[in-house]
C-alpha positions as CSV (number, residue, x, y, z in Angstrom):
1,X,85.9,10.3,126.8
2,X,85.4,12.2,124.4
3,X,83.1,14.6,125.3
4,X,81.6,15.7,129.0
5,X,83.4,14.9,132.5
6,X,86.5,13.1,132.6
7,X,86.4,12.9,136.4
8,X,89.2,11.0,137.1
9,X,91.6,12.9,134.9
10,X,90.5,16.2,135.7
11,X,91.0,15.3,139.2
12,X,94.6,14.5,138.7
13,X,95.0,17.4,136.9
14,X,93.9,19.9,139.6
15,X,95.7,18.0,142.0
16,X,98.7,18.2,140.3
17,X,99.2,21.9,138.5
18,X,98.2,25.2,140.4
19,X,95.8,27.3,138.0
20,X,99.0,29.5,136.7
21,X,100.4,26.0,135.3
22,X,97.0,24.5,133.8
23,X,96.9,28.4,132.3
24,X,100.4,28.3,130.8
25,X,99.4,24.8,129.6
26,X,96.4,25.6,127.7
27,X,98.4,28.8,126.2
28,X,101.7,26.2,125.3
29,X,98.4,24.0,123.2
30,X,97.2,26.9,121.4
31,X,100.4,28.0,120.3
32,X,102.4,25.0,119.6
33,X,100.4,21.9,119.7
34,X,101.9,20.5,122.7
35,X,102.0,21.5,126.5
36,X,103.5,19.8,129.9
37,X,100.2,18.7,131.7
38,X,98.5,17.0,129.4
39,X,99.1,14.3,126.3
40,X,97.8,12.4,123.9
41,X,95.0,13.5,123.1
42,X,93.5,15.8,120.1
43,X,93.9,19.3,121.3
44,X,90.6,20.1,121.5
45,X,90.1,17.7,124.1
46,X,93.4,18.7,125.8
47,X,92.4,22.3,126.2
48,X,89.0,21.2,127.7
49,X,90.3,19.5,129.9
50,X,92.9,21.8,131.0
51,X,90.1,24.1,131.3
52,X,87.7,21.8,133.4
53,X,90.8,21.2,135.9
54,X,91.9,25.0,136.2
55,X,88.2,25.9,137.2
56,X,88.5,23.3,139.8
57,X,91.4,23.9,141.1
58,X,90.9,27.3,141.2
59,X,87.6,27.0,143.2
60,X,90.0,24.4,145.6
61,X,92.4,27.3,146.2
62,X,89.7,29.5,147.3
63,X,88.6,26.7,150.2
64,X,86.3,24.4,148.4
65,X,86.6,20.8,148.5
66,X,87.7,18.9,145.5
67,X,84.1,16.9,145.3
68,X,82.5,20.2,145.8
69,X,84.6,21.8,143.4
70,X,83.7,19.3,140.6
71,X,80.1,19.0,141.4
72,X,80.2,23.3,140.8
73,X,81.6,22.3,137.7
74,X,79.3,19.6,136.6
75,X,76.7,22.5,137.5
76,X,77.9,25.0,135.7
77,X,78.2,22.5,132.1
78,X,74.9,21.7,132.4
79,X,73.4,25.5,133.0
80,X,75.9,26.1,130.0
81,X,73.9,23.1,127.9
82,X,70.5,24.3,129.4
83,X,71.2,27.6,127.7
84,X,72.7,26.3,124.3
85,X,69.5,23.7,124.0
86,X,67.3,26.8,124.8
87,X,65.9,27.8,121.4
88,X,65.4,31.7,122.6
89,X,69.0,31.4,123.8
90,X,69.9,30.2,120.3
91,X,68.2,32.9,118.2
92,X,70.3,35.6,120.4
93,X,73.9,34.1,120.2
């Protein structure tokens, strides 16, 4: 999947790694082009998937169910995409 949500991948990463390790993998990917959490994709896709998984895992660690955390991620992504397509927002940023 090139964009949007790769739910299966995000679920697997969120279950497998704590937020601190996901953040470390993002840093590793940025600094070295490799990480131990996710491979076999472009750096951009890896960082995007890890960031989404980190967000989901953080919500799970705060007591939210996996399904609810995924819904919250999707809601926030739709909200951001709505801002990005709003001409008033584009003029300001």
